[in-house]
C-alpha positions, 0 to 999 in steps of 0.5 A: 368033979372032972371040970374042977380038976381041969379048971385049976391047971387052966387058970394057972396056965392062963395067969402065969404061963401064957403071959410069959410065953407071949412076952418071950415070943414077941421079944424074940420076934422083935430081935429077929426083925431088927437084924444083926447087931454090930457084934454079930455083923463083925463075927460074920465078916470074920467067918467070911474071911476065914472061909476065904482063907480056907478055900485058898488053902484047899486050892493050894493043897489040891494043886500040890497033890495034883503035881505030886500025885496026879492020881489022888483024885481017882484013888479017892473016888474009887474008895 
């Protein structure tokens, strides 16, 4: 009796869920192994350019703060 109860879900799993799971798994593996698409590569380059601009802005802001308020770094570290 207990075996009959377990057999139906196992059969459904093996017929429906397992093949779908395998197909999706190997499709995602193939996409990962192919690397970046042209669009993703372009987006990555845009993000790198934005990060470089932000780094330059932060350096400029720190230079301004250093000239106007030389103690600003010490105030931040004490809090």
